[in-house]
C-alpha positions in Angstrom: -10.9 -27.7 -6.7 -11.6 -24.7 -4.4 -8.0 -23.3 -5.1 -8.4 -23.7 -8.9 -12.0 -21.9 -8.7 -10.0 -19.0 -6.8 -7.4 -19.1 -9.3 -9.9 -18.7 -12.2 -11.6 -16.0 -10.5 -8.4 -14.0 -9.9 -6.9 -14.2 -13.2 -10.2 -13.7 -15.0 -10.6 -10.2 -12.7 -6.9 -9.6 -13.4 -7.4 -9.6 -17.2 -10.8 -8.0 -17.3 -9.1 -4.7 -15.1 -6.6 -4.6 -17.8 -9.5 -4.5 -20.4 -9.8 -0.6 -19.7 -6.9 0.1 -22.0 -6.7 -3.2 -23.9 -8.2 -5.2 -26.6 -9.5 -8.6 -25.5 -9.1 -11.7 -27.7 -9.8 -15.5 -27.6 -8.1 -18.5 -29.3 -9.5 -22.1 -29.6 -6.5 -24.5 -29.4 -8.8 -27.3 -31.0 -9.7 -25.4 -33.9 -6.9 -22.8 -33.9 -8.8 -20.2 -34.7 -8.6 -16.4 -33.1 -11.3 -14.1 -32.2 -11.1 -10.4 -31.0 -12.9 -7.3 -29.9 -13.1 -4.3 -32.0 -10.1 -1.8 -32.0 -7.3 -5.1 -32.7 -6.7 -3.6 -36.3 -6.0 -0.1 -34.9 -3.5 -1.6 -32.3 -1.8 -3.7 -34.8 -2.0 -1.0 -37.8 -3.4 -3.4 -40.1 -6.9 -3.4 -42.3 -9.7 -5.7 -40.9 -8.7 -8.3 -43.7 -5.1 -8.5 -42.2 -5.9 -8.9 -38.5 -6.4 -12.7 -38.2 -2.9 -13.2 -40.1 -1.1 -10.6 -37.8 -2.6 -11.7 -34.7 -1.5 -15.3 -35.4 1.8 -14.2 -35.7 1.9 -12.6 -32.5 0.3 -15.3 -30.8 2.3 -18.5 -32.3 4.7 -18.6 -29.3 1.9 -18.4 -26.7 -0.2 -21.1 -28.6 2.9 -23.4 -29.0 3.5 -23.0 -25.2 -0.2 -23.7 -24.2 -0.7 -26.6 -26.0 1.1 -28.8 -23.3 0.8 -25.9 -20.6 -1.8 -26.7 -17.4 -4.8 -25.0 -17.5 -5.1 -21.7 -15.7 -1.5 -21.4 -16.3 -0.9 -17.6 -17.6 1.6 -16.2 -20.0 3.1 -12.7 -20.6 4.7 -12.0 -24.2 5.9 -8.6 -25.7 6.7 -8.4 -29.2 7.4 -5.4 -31.7 5.2 -4.8 -34.3 6.0 -3.1 -37.5 3.3 -0.1 -38.2 2.4 0.9 -41.6 4.1 4.5 -41.0 7.4 2.3 -40.4 7.4 2.9 -36.7 7.7 -0.3 -34.4 4.8 -0.5 -31.7 5.3 -3.1 -28.8 2.5 -5.1 -28.1 2.5 -6.9 -24.9 0.0 -9.9 -25.1 -1.4 -11.7 -21.8 -3.2 -14.7 -21.5 -4.4 -17.6 -19.5 -5.1 -21.1 -20.5 -8.7 -21.9 -20.0 -11.0 -24.7 -20.4 -9.9 -28.7 -19.6 -7.5 -31.5 -20.8 -10.2 -32.1 -23.9 -10.9 -28.5 -25.1 -8.5 -25.9 -24.1 -8.1 -22.3 -25.2 -6.5 -19.0 -24.6 -8.2 -15.7 -23.2 -6.1 -12.8 -23.2 -5.5 -9.2 -23.9 -3.2 -7.2 -26.2 -2.1 -3.8 -25.1 0.4 -1.1 -26.7 3.3 -0.8 -24.1 5.5 1.0 -26.6 6.0 3.9 -23.9 7.0 1.6 -21.1 9.6 0.0 -23.5 10.7 3.6 -24.3 10.5 4.6 -20.6 12.4 1.6 -19.4 15.3 2.2 -21.9 15.2 6.0 -20.9 15.6 4.6 -17.3 18.4 2.3 -18.3 20.2 5.1 -19.9 19.7 7.3 -17.0 21.2 4.9 -14.8 24.2 4.6 -16.7 24.7 8.1 -16.9 24.2 8.4 -13.1 26.9 5.8 -12.5 29.3 7.5 -14.9 28.5 10.7 -13.4 29.3 9.5 -9.9 32.5 7.7 -11.2 33.7 10.7 -13.2 32.6 13.3 -10.8 35.6 15.7 -9.5 33.8 15.8 -6.1 34.0 13.1 -3.4 30.9 11.0 -3.4 30.6 8.2 -0.5 28.0 6.0 0.7 27.7 5.2 4.5 25.1 2.8 5.9 24.6 2.7 9.9 27.7 5.2 10.3 29.8 2.5 8.3 31.4 3.3 4.6 30.0 1.4 1.9 31.1 3.0 -1.0 33.6 5.7 -2.3 34.2 6.8 -5.8 37.6 7.7 -7.2 37.5 11.2 -6.4 36.9 10.3 -3.0 39.4 7.9 -2.8 41.9 10.7 -4.1 40.6 13.3 -1.5 41.2 11.0 1.3 44.5 10.2 0.0 43.9 6.4 -0.3 45.5 3.8 -2.3 42.1 1.9 -3.1 38.5 1.8 -2.0 39.2 -1.2 0.2 41.1 1.3 2.5 37.9 3.1 3.3 35.1 0.7 2.6 34.1 -0.8 6.1 35.4 1.6 8.2 33.4 4.0 10.2 32.6 7.4 8.6 33.8 9.3 11.7 37.1 8.1 10.8 37.4 10.6 8.2 35.8 13.5 9.6 37.3 15.9 11.8 36.2 15.9 15.4 34.9 19.4 15.6 32.6 18.5 12.6 31.1 15.5 13.7 28.4 16.9 16.1 27.3 19.2 12.9 27.5 16.1 10.7 25.3 13.8 13.0 22.5 16.7 13.4 22.5 17.1 9.7 21.8 13.5 8.8 19.7 13.0 11.6 17.5 15.8 10.3 17.1 13.5 7.2 14.1 11.3 7.9 12.5 10.9 4.2 14.2 9.0 1.3 15.3 11.6 -1.3 15.6 14.3 1.7 18.9 16.3 1.1 20.8 18.8 3.4 21.8 22.2 2.7 25.4 22.4 1.7 27.4 23.0 4.8 31.2 23.3 5.7 33.4 20.7 7.2 36.6 19.2 7.6 37.8 16.1 6.8 41.0 13.9 7.8 43.2 12.5 5.1 45.2 9.3 5.4 48.3 11.5 6.1 46.6 13.5 8.8 46.1 16.4 6.9 42.9 18.3 7.3 40.9 19.2 4.1 38.5 21.9 4.0 35.1 20.8 2.2 31.5 21.9 1.4 29.4 18.6 2.3 25.9 17.6 1.1 23.9 14.6 2.8 21.0 12.8 0.9 19.0 10.1 2.7 19.0 7.2 0.0 19.1 3.5 0.4 21.8 0.8 -0.2 21.0 -2.5 -1.2 17.5 -1.9 0.2 18.5 -0.7 3.4 18.4 3.1 4.6 21.7 4.7 4.0 23.2 8.2 3.3 25.2 9.6 0.3 27.6 12.5 1.1 29.0 14.6 -1.5 32.1 16.4 -0.8 33.8 19.5 -2.4 37.0 20.4 -1.8 36.7 24.3 -1.0 40.3 25.0 0.4 41.2 27.3 -2.4 37.7 28.6 -2.8 37.5 29.9 0.8 41.1 31.7 0.2 39.6 33.5 -2.6 36.1 34.2 -1.8 36.9 37.2 0.3 38.0 39.3 -2.7 36.0 37.7 -5.6 32.8 37.3 -3.9 31.0 40.6 -5.0 32.5 40.1 -8.6 31.5 36.6 -9.1 27.9 37.4 -8.0 27.9 40.4 -10.6 29.1 38.4 -13.5 28.1 34.9 -12.9 24.7 35.6 -14.1 25.0 38.6 -16.5 21.8 37.5 -18.5 19.8 37.5 -15.1 18.5 40.4 -13.3 20.9 41.6 -10.7 20.0 43.8 -7.8 22.3 45.4 -5.2 20.6 46.3 -1.9 21.9 48.2 1.4 21.7 46.0 4.5 18.1 47.5 4.7 16.9 46.2 1.5 17.1 49.5 -0.4 18.2 48.9 -4.1 21.2 50.4 -5.3 22.1 48.6 -8.4 19.5 47.7 -11.0 20.9 46.1 -14.0 19.2 45.9 -17.6 18.2 42.5 -17.1 16.1 43.6 -14.1 14.5 46.2 -16.1 13.5 43.5 -18.8 12.3 41.0 -16.1 10.1 43.3 -13.8 9.5 46.0 -16.4 10.8 48.8 -14.2 13.5 51.1 -15.2 16.7 51.5 -13.1 15.6 55.1 -12.2 12.5 53.9 -11.1 13.8 51.0 -8.9 17.2 52.7 -7.5 16.4 54.1 -3.7 13.2 52.2 -3.3 12.7 48.8 -1.3 13.5 45.8 -3.2 10.3 44.0 -2.3 8.0 46.8 -3.7 10.2 46.7 -6.9 9.7 42.7 -7.4 6.2 42.6 -6.0 6.6 40.4 -3.4 8.6 39.9 0.1 12.3 39.8 -0.6 14.6 39.3 2.6 18.0 38.5 1.5 18.8 37.2 5.0 16.2 34.8 4.5 17.5 33.6 1.5 21.0 32.9 3.2 19.6 31.1 5.7 18.0 28.7 3.2 21.3 28.1 1.7 21.7 31.1 -0.4 19.0 30.1 -3.2 15.1 29.9 -3.2 12.3 30.0 -5.5 9.9 32.7 -5.3 6.8 34.3 -7.2 7.5 38.0 -7.9 5.3 40.2 -9.8 6.1 42.6 -13.0 5.1 46.0 -13.1 1.9 45.1 -15.0 1.0 42.7 -12.3 1.5 39.6 -14.1 3.2 36.9 -12.2 6.8 35.8 -12.5 8.4 32.4 -11.3 11.8 33.6 -10.1 14.9 31.6 -8.6 16.7 33.8 -6.3 20.4 33.7 -5.5 21.6 35.7 -2.7 25.3 36.9 -1.5 26.3 39.1 1.4 29.0 41.9 0.7 30.2 44.5 3.1 27.4 47.1 2.9 24.6 45.1 1.8 23.5 42.1 -0.4 23.5 41.3 -4.2 20.4 39.4 -5.4 20.6 37.3 -9.0 17.0 37.1 -9.9 16.5 34.4 -12.6 13.1 34.4 -14.3 12.2 30.7 -15.0 8.2 31.6 -15.8 8.5 30.4 -19.1 10.4 27.0 -18.6 8.2 26.4 -15.5 5.0 27.2 -17.6 6.1 24.7 -20.1 7.5 22.0 -17.9 3.9 22.1 -16.0 1.9 21.7 -19.4 4.0 19.0 -20.7 3.8 16.9 -17.5 0.2 17.3 -17.1 -0.7 16.2 -20.6 1.8 13.5 -20.6 0.5 12.2 -17.4 -2.9 11.8 -18.7 -2.3 10.3 -22.2 -3.7 7.1 -21.2 -7.1 8.8 -20.3 -9.3 11.3 -22.1 -7.8 14.9 -21.8 -9.5 18.2 -22.2 -7.9 21.5 -21.9 -10.3 24.1 -21.0 -9.1 27.6 -21.2 -9.8 30.6 -18.8 -13.1 31.5 -20.6 -14.4 28.0 -19.8 -14.4 26.6 -23.6 -12.6 23.6 -24.6 -9.3 24.5 -26.3 -8.0 20.8 -27.1 -8.8 17.2 -26.7 -6.6 14.3 -27.3 -7.8 11.1 -29.2 -8.5 9.1 -26.2 -11.3 11.7 -25.7 -12.7 11.2 -29.1 -12.7 7.7 -28.9 -14.2 7.4 -25.4 -16.9 9.9 -26.1 -17.4 9.2 -29.7 -17.1 12.9 -30.6 -14.4 14.3 -33.2 -12.1 16.9 -31.6 -13.3 19.6 -33.8 -16.9 19.1 -32.7 -15.4 19.9 -29.2 -13.1 22.7 -29.5 -14.7 26.0 -28.6 -17.5 24.3 -27.2 -18.4 24.6 -23.3 -17.9 21.6 -21.3 -21.9 21.1 -21.3 -21.3 19.8 -24.9 -20.7 16.4 -22.7 -23.8 16.0 -20.4 -22.9 14.6 -17.1 -25.4 12.7 -14.9 -24.5 11.4 -11.2 -24.9 7.9 -10.0 -28.6 8.7 -9.2 -29.1 9.6 -12.5 -30.1 13.1 -12.1 -28.3 15.7 -14.5 -25.3 17.6 -13.1 -25.6 21.5 -13.1 -22.9 23.2 -15.4 -21.7 25.0 -12.2 -21.0 21.7 -10.3 -19.0 20.2 -13.1 -15.5 19.4 -11.9 -13.6 21.9 -14.5 -16.1 24.5 -13.3 -15.2 24.1 -9.7 -11.6 23.9 -10.2 -11.6 27.0 -12.5 -13.3 29.0 -9.8 -11.4 28.0 -6.9 -7.9 26.5 -8.4 -8.5 23.3 -6.0 -8.1 20.0 -8.1 -10.8 17.2 -8.2 -10.0 13.6 -8.3 -12.0 10.6 -9.1 -15.4 12.0 -9.8 -17.8 9.1 -11.1 -20.4 10.5 -13.8 -22.5 8.6 -16.2 -22.4 10.1 -19.8 -24.5 9.2 -22.9 -22.5 8.8 -26.3 -24.2 10.5 -29.4 -24.6 6.8 -30.5 -27.0 6.1 -27.5 -24.6 4.1 -25.4 -24.3 4.9 -21.8 -20.6 4.9 -20.2 -19.3 5.6 -16.9 -16.3 8.0 -16.3 -13.9 8.8 -13.3 -13.2 12.6 -13.8 -10.4 14.5 -12.5 -9.6 18.3 -12.7 -6.7 20.2 -11.9 -5.2 23.6 -12.8 -3.0 24.0 -15.8 -0.7 26.2 -14.2 -0.2 27.3 -10.7 -1.6 30.7 -10.8 -3.5 33.0 -8.3 -5.8 34.6 -10.6 -9.2 33.0 -11.5 -11.0 31.8 -13.5 -8.0 29.5 -14.1 -7.2 27.3 -17.2 -7.6 23.7 -16.4 -6.8 19.9 -17.7 -9.7 17.6 -17.3 -9.1 13.8 -17.5 -11.1 11.2 -17.6 -11.4 7.2 -17.9 -14.1 5.0 -19.0 -14.6 2.7 -16.2 -17.8 1.0 -17.5 -16.4 -2.4 -17.8 -14.6 -1.7 -14.4 -18.1 -1.4 -12.5 -19.5 -4.5 -14.2 -16.5 -6.3 -13.0 -17.1 -5.1 -9.7 -20.7 -5.9 -9.5 -19.5 -9.6 -10.4 -16.7 -9.6 -7.9 -19.4 -8.2 -5.3 -21.2 -11.3 -6.1 -18.2 -13.6 -5.9 -17.1 -12.1 -2.8 -20.0 -13.2 -0.8 -20.8 -16.7 -2.6 -19.0 -20.0 -2.7 -17.5 -20.4 -6.1 -18.0 -24.2 -6.0 -21.7 -24.5 -5.1 -22.9 -20.9 -5.9 -24.5 -20.9 -2.3 -23.7 -17.8 0.0 -20.6 -18.0 1.6 -19.3 -17.2 5.1 -19.1 -13.5 4.7 -22.8 -13.4 3.5 -24.2 -15.7 6.1 -22.3 -13.5 9.0 -23.6 -10.6 7.3 -27.0 -11.8 7.0 -27.3 -13.2 10.7 -25.6 -9.9 12.4 -28.2 -7.6 10.5 -31.4 -9.8 11.8 -34.5 -7.8 12.9 -36.7 -11.3 13.5 -36.0 -14.6 15.3 -33.6 -17.0 13.2 -32.5 -20.5 13.5 -28.9 -21.5 12.5 -28.6 -25.0 11.2 -25.1 -25.9 10.7 -24.8 -29.0 8.4 -21.6 -31.1 8.5 -21.3 -34.0 6.1 -20.2 -37.3 8.0 -17.2 -39.2 6.8 -16.9 -37.0 3.7 -13.1 -36.8 3.8 -13.3 -40.8 2.8 -14.8 -39.9 -0.4 -12.1 -37.1 -0.9 -9.4 -39.7 0.0 -10.7 -42.5 -2.0 -12.3 -41.0 -5.1 -10.2 -37.6 -5.2 -11.2 -34.1 -4.9 -12.7 -33.9 -8.5 -15.5 -36.5 -7.0 -15.6 -34.5 -3.7 -16.3 -31.4 -5.3 -19.3 -32.9 -7.2 -20.7 -34.2 -4.3 -20.7 -31.0 -2.4 -22.5 -29.3 -5.6 -24.9 -31.8 -5.3 -25.5 -31.7 -1.7 -25.3 -27.8 -1.8 -28.4 -28.2 -4.4 -30.5 -30.6 -2.7 -30.2 -28.4 0.9 -31.3 -25.4 -1.3 -34.3 -27.0 -2.6 -35.3 -28.4 0.8 -35.1 -24.9 2.3 -38.0 -22.5 2.2 -38.0 -19.7 -0.4 -36.8 -17.0 2.3 -34.5 -19.0 3.8 -30.7 -18.7 3.3 -28.4 -21.4 2.3 -24.8 -21.3 2.4 -21.2 -23.4 2.5 -18.8 -22.2 5.1 -16.3 -24.0 3.6 -15.2 -27.8 3.2 -17.9 -30.0 3.8 -19.8 -27.3 6.2 -23.1 -25.9 5.2 -25.3 -23.7 6.9 -29.4 -22.8 6.6 -30.6 -20.0 8.3 -34.3 -20.1 8.9 -36.7 -17.4 9.7 -39.4 -17.2 12.3 -39.8 -21.3 13.2 -41.0 -23.0 16.1 -38.9 -25.5 17.9 -40.9 -28.2 16.6 -40.5 -26.6 13.0 -36.9 -26.4 13.0 -36.6 -30.1 14.1 -39.0 -31.1 11.1 -36.5 -28.8 8.8 -33.2 -30.4 10.2 -34.5 -34.0 9.3 -35.8 -32.6 6.1 -32.3 -31.4 5.4 -30.5 -34.7 6.6 -33.0 -36.7 4.6 -31.9 -34.7 1.6 -28.2 -35.8 2.5 -28.8 -39.4 3.1 -30.1 -39.9 -0.2 -28.0 -41.8 -2.5 -25.7 -39.8 -4.7 -24.5 -41.0 -7.9 -20.9 -39.6 -8.9 -19.0 -40.9 -12.0 -20.9 -44.1 -11.7 -20.5 -44.7 -8.3 -23.7 -44.7 -5.6 -22.2 -42.8 -2.7 -24.1 -42.6 0.5 -23.7 -40.0 3.2 -25.2 -38.5 6.4 -25.0 -35.2 8.3 -24.6 -33.9 11.7 -26.4 -31.0 12.6 -26.1 -28.2 15.1 -28.7 -25.7 15.7 -29.1 -22.5 17.5 -31.8 -20.1 17.7 -31.5 -16.3 18.1 -34.1 -13.4 18.4 -33.5 -9.8 17.4 -32.7 -8.9 20.9 -29.8 -11.7 21.3 -26.5 -9.9 21.8 -24.6 -12.5 20.0 -23.5 -11.5 16.1 -23.2 -13.5 13.4 -19.9 -15.0 14.1 -21.3 -15.8 17.6 -24.4 -17.6 16.5 -22.2 -19.7 13.7 -19.8 -20.6 16.3 -22.6 -21.8 18.9 -24.0 -23.7 16.2 -20.9 -25.3 15.0 -20.3 -26.1 18.7 -23.8 -28.0 18.9 -22.7 -29.6 15.7 -19.6 -31.3 17.2 -21.7 -32.4 19.9 -23.8 -34.3 17.5 -20.7 -35.8 16.0 -19.5 -37.0 19.4 -23.1 -38.5 20.1 -22.6 -40.9 17.1 -23.1 -38.4 13.8 -26.2 -38.6 11.7 -28.5 -36.1 14.1 -29.1 -33.0 15.2 -28.3 -31.3 18.4 -29.6 -27.9 19.7 -27.1 -25.3 21.5 -28.2 -25.8 25.2 -27.3 -24.9 28.8 -24.3 -27.4 29.0 -22.9 -26.3 25.8 -23.4 -22.7 27.1 -21.6 -23.5 30.2 -18.6 -24.8 28.3 -18.6 -21.8 26.1 -18.6 -19.6 29.2 -15.5 -21.3 30.4 -14.1 -20.5 26.8 -15.1 -17.3 27.0 -13.8 -16.8 30.4 -10.5 -18.4 29.3 -10.4 -16.2 26.4 -10.8 -13.1 28.7 -8.0 -14.3 30.9 -5.9 -15.1 28.1 -6.1 -11.3 27.2 -4.4 -10.2 30.1 -2.0 -13.2 30.5 0.7 -11.5 28.9 0.4 -8.3 30.9 0.1 -10.2 34.1 3.5 -12.4 33.3 1.4 -15.7 33.1 2.9 -16.4 29.7 6.2 -18.0 29.3 8.3 -19.1 26.4 10.4 -22.3 26.4 12.6 -23.7 23.5 13.5 -27.0 22.0 16.6 -27.4 20.5 17.0 -28.3 16.9 20.3 -30.3 16.1 22.3 -30.6 12.9 22.7 -34.5 12.1 26.0 -33.9 10.6 27.7 -31.9 13.5 25.5 -33.1 16.4 25.1 -29.6 17.3 22.1 -27.2 18.3 22.0 -25.1 15.2 18.4 -23.8 16.1 15.7 -23.6 18.8 11.9 -23.5 18.4 9.9 -21.3 20.5 6.7 -22.7 22.4 4.3 -20.8 24.4 3.2 -22.1 27.9 0.5 -20.5 29.9 0.3 -20.7 34.0 -3.3 -19.8 34.6 -3.5 -18.3 38.3 -6.8 -20.4 39.0 -6.8 -23.7 36.6 -2.7 -24.0 36.5 -1.1 -25.0 33.6 -3.2 -24.6 30.4 -2.6 -26.9 27.6 -1.6 -25.1 24.4 -4.0 -27.5 22.8 -6.7 -25.8 24.5 -5.6 -22.0 24.6 -4.1 -22.0 21.0 -7.2 -23.0 19.3 -9.4 -20.9 21.5 -7.0 -17.8 20.5 -7.2 -19.0 16.7 -10.7 -18.5 17.0 -10.3 -14.9 18.1 -8.2 -11.7 17.4 -5.9 -13.3 20.2 -3.9 -15.3 18.2 -2.3 -12.0 16.7 -1.7 -10.9 20.1 -0.1 -13.9 21.3 1.9 -14.1 18.2 3.3 -10.4 18.5 3.8 -11.4 22.1 5.8 -14.5 21.1 7.8 -12.6 18.4 9.0 -9.8 20.5 9.8 -11.9 23.4 11.8 -14.3 21.5 13.8 -11.9 19.6 14.8 -10.1 22.6 16.0 -13.3 24.1 18.1 -14.0 21.1 21.4 -13.1 22.7 21.0 -14.8 25.6 20.3 -18.0 23.9 23.1 -17.7 21.6 25.5 -17.2 24.5 24.2 -20.4 26.0 23.7 -22.5 22.9 26.0 -20.8 20.4 26.8 -17.8 18.5 25.0 -19.5 15.1 22.1 -20.4 16.8 18.8 -19.5 15.0 15.4 -18.9 16.1 12.3 -20.7 14.8 8.9 -19.1 15.6 5.2 -20.7 14.8 2.9 -18.7 12.7 -0.8 -19.6 12.9 -3.0 -19.4 10.1 -4.9 -16.3 11.3 -1.6 -14.6 11.6 -0.7 -15.4 8.0 -3.9 -13.7 6.8 -3.1 -10.6 9.1 -2.0 -7.5 7.0 -0.1 -6.3 10.1 2.4 -9.5 10.4 4.9 -8.3 7.7 4.9 -5.0 9.4 5.3 -6.3 13.2 8.1 -8.5 12.0 10.0 -5.8 9.9 9.4 -3.7 13.4 10.8 -6.4 15.6 14.0 -6.9 13.4 14.5 -3.1 13.5 14.0 -2.5 17.2 16.1 -5.5 18.4 18.9 -5.5 15.5 18.4 -9.1 14.9 19.6 -10.5 11.6 16.6 -11.3 9.6 18.5 -14.6 8.6 18.3 -15.7 12.1 14.4 -15.7 12.5 12.8 -18.8 10.9 9.1 -18.5 10.6 7.1 -21.8 10.4 3.6 -22.1 8.9 1.8 -25.3 9.0 0.9 -27.0 5.4 -3.0 -26.7 6.1 -2.4 -22.8 6.8 -0.8 -22.5 3.3 -3.5 -24.5 1.5 -6.4 -22.6 3.0 -6.0 -19.8 0.7 -2.7 -20.2 -1.3 -2.8 -16.8 -3.3 -2.8 -14.9 0.0 -0.2 -17.2 1.5 2.4 -16.8 -1.1 2.1 -13.0 -1.2 2.4 -12.9 2.5 5.6 -15.3 2.4 7.0 -13.5 -0.5 6.7 -10.3 1.7 8.4 -11.9 4.5 11.0 -13.2 2.3 11.8 -9.6 1.2 12.7 -8.7 4.7 15.4 -11.6 4.6 13.8 -14.0 7.4 13.6 -17.6 6.8 10.4 -19.6 5.9 9.7 -23.2 7.1 6.8 -25.5 6.4 5.6 -27.2 9.4 3.7 -30.5 9.6 4.5 -31.4 6.3 2.5 -34.6 5.3 -0.8 -33.5 7.3 -2.3 -31.5 4.5 -3.1 -32.1 0.6 -0.1 -30.3 -0.5 2.8 -31.5 -2.7 6.3 -30.6 -3.3 5.6 -29.0 -6.6 3.0 -26.8 -5.1 5.7 -25.8 -2.4 8.2 -25.2 -4.7 6.4 -22.1 -6.0 6.7 -20.7 -2.5 9.7 -19.0 -1.2 10.3 -21.2 1.6 14.0 -22.5 2.8 12.9 -25.5 5.2 10.5 -28.4 5.2 9.5 -30.1 8.6 8.3 -33.5 8.3 5.4 -34.4 10.5 5.9 -36.5 14.0 3.1 -39.0 12.8 5.6 -40.4 9.9 8.5 -40.1 12.2 7.0 -42.0 15.1 6.7 -45.3 12.9 10.2 -45.1 11.8 12.1 -48.3 12.7 8.7 -50.2 12.8 7.2 -49.8 9.6 8.6 -50.1 6.4 6.1 -48.1 4.7 6.9 -45.0 6.7 10.5 -45.1 6.2 10.0 -45.0 2.4 7.3 -42.1 2.6 10.1 -40.1 4.6 12.9 -41.2 2.2 10.9 -39.9 -0.5 10.0 -36.5 1.1 13.5 -36.1 2.2 14.8 -36.9 -1.4 12.3 -34.6 -3.1 12.9 -31.6 -0.6 16.7 -32.2 -1.4 16.1 -31.9 -5.0 14.4 -28.5 -4.5 17.2 -27.1 -2.1 15.0 -27.3 1.0 16.7 -28.2 4.5 14.6 -31.0 5.9 13.9 -30.8 9.7 12.3 -34.4 11.4 9.9 -33.4 14.4 9.0 -35.9 17.0 12.2 -38.1 17.6 11.6 -40.1 20.5 14.4 -42.8 20.6 17.5 -43.5 19.2 16.2 -46.0 16.7 14.3 -43.2 15.0 17.6 -40.9 15.2 19.6 -43.8 13.3 17.1 -44.3 10.6 16.9 -40.4 10.1 20.6 -40.3 10.0 20.5 -43.1 7.6 18.1 -41.4 5.2 20.5 -38.2 5.2 17.9 -35.9 7.0 19.4 -32.5 7.9 18.2 -31.5 11.1 16.0 -33.3 14.1 14.0 -32.5 17.1 12.3 -34.3 19.8 12.1 -35.3 23.4 15.1 -37.6 22.6 17.0 -34.6 21.4 15.9 -32.1 24.3 12.3 -31.5 25.6 11.2 -27.8 25.6 13.1 -25.9 28.5 13.5 -22.5 30.0 16.3 -20.7 28.0 18.7 -20.9 30.8 18.6 -24.8 30.8 19.4 -25.0 27.1 23.1 -26.6 26.2 25.3 -26.3 23.1 25.1 -30.0 22.2 22.1 -32.3 21.1 
């Protein structure tokens, strides 16, 4: 039920966020009736009277699918919609099935995605054009990854004198580069550190298959090949060009760009030639320019040597004689007595491109263009819709026509408007939040951004202002904040709010940790639905029994907490009994009268107590477990003995922090054998701790300790690094195809640094991702399935394999696991232990194996202790096994090849 509630919250939040640019609708599957928000007619291009029919046509496929779909299943559908003007508008419909089995409905949003379809087609066309350009390019183009050629186009095959790409692909790139050109090539590609970075054209020599050396001009580009870093190199045969350039260089520089300004200078930069195009571009006559320094004539520093050093072409801002700015592309070539410069005026094109790009980027939001005078010059339809003001009422007006208020409610002075600041300074302002009162009296919240319309150095500048209506988003954020701090099932405070409340205490507080005794029996016998009803009833009883100022929360599962303020020891005892009486009272669920009891752990702390909220909940939890160990149905205070045990835990925790650095941790490996070949195909890494004082510390003691702190991530990182570094040695002893299995804890699965850490060890060790298998327990997956699925998908994208450990101990199903990107399923040892002795155990294992094989999962049986179990597993067609009968965990040097 918790998982369903989380899924409900996630889907509703997802649909609500989409509502900024979409129209919400609802469809009752029982009555087959639809309702919608305003704007649907405009979206579909039909009058109000025609909305229901047209919307029904669009939703028909979803309605058919939803009638047989599970509650909370979501759908996405895109369909063309013919508009009144004859154009086609693509509409995306996103929906989620809500309600229950007796009364279901669809909740969704409709969005105009015409532009996305257009962009998608344009992208596909661009990809086809790029492929054709590469395949038909007269220049040789090749791709190499990690120094090995992975692709060569037809021109590349011809230039190298090969018969086919098969003779080139797979060979080191250095096989085709002249030894004298290799160092420069390595330096050039070594400087390309970011995707898309390109080297300047450089000369190099390549070696053909017939041994002939060919001079080429090479450009290297940092790219990706099948998702991995690679380099694309473009080679142009310049043999003939080099032979002719000595005599044609000067003439080509003069005639290649006759429509552009051509300026010849001495070696010192004095103008010797100033063509008519230069007179037009710069507004200066040849008589005025010749004999003067080129930098003075173009209104900017211009050093041909610098241009040549940058590859012969650069972009710069020049000035005309009247002081106006020009955007110029400068090409330079050296001649015997100086330089020739070709200056192409790109001012108009650049201005048009920047204007177009800025406006197009803002089309999903309201957009103003504010001129240098500070008056609004244009407003797009979205601005009219958001502000409720027509464009003709905005154009020619100051931006103060739309009064802005800050988040405190104060009117924003005109000088502090984002557009005023940008006009004065040229600096952009992004995502500033303001409240606006529309002319119809409704208040809305806007996220406002402003940037210069053009890159100019004169102020005030023209600017473009974009803004989005975030009113609904803010409302959703407030609801999400409540959801983030309250339990979805009971409505009580959740762990986050309880910890925050305890950590910020300013008076004495008592924490009563309430755990329901034998609640698991109810869940197992009556199902989770009945269990959820019991939890809601108990939560409401605890809330009513607590005092008005006390905080009642649910930490998860059947664990509740009551935080009481300023109570004496006797009052705390009375409250504990009061709470227990509330739990003990019979609970009527689905016609059954159920009886519960509670074990309560109590800890009291003043404002000066150094323990934070996590510490207090932990201590109360320890006391609660003490109450359970004493027979359940009672309360226990956190006392000196418990504190001493806690101190031992704290000391072990501190020692564990230093264990890796002090070389007290060691990794042992347990072999995993393939039943078909009887060979070791993998080893599972297990951590051991040799304490200098206490000797060997059991993993059952230090692993839970690490789980409760941040140490599990440190230990997990240590195991991951150590084992991946030892893989080559393991394979030398076990076999070249031996894989490595490493366990992940639930805490690691929640750690956002996990995926980067795995990626880093794969990169630094050079280990093939498919060699590594990460094992996650079934209970860890069920703790937060959405986060688990996201993390597992990210790990799968790295190429590592994934396994579910201890399968059968949690509450998942193979249907749930089928939606996760897993490769392997490990049957828990508790099922294997009964094989050969219990017929039911054999049938359970048989069912697990059959269902796992049905979804293409490899099955591993854990805890094989004797030959009888091994025979049964082989008969059941289990894929792989491990256990003491196969091989005990041992140091890597003791591993052997066969199981």
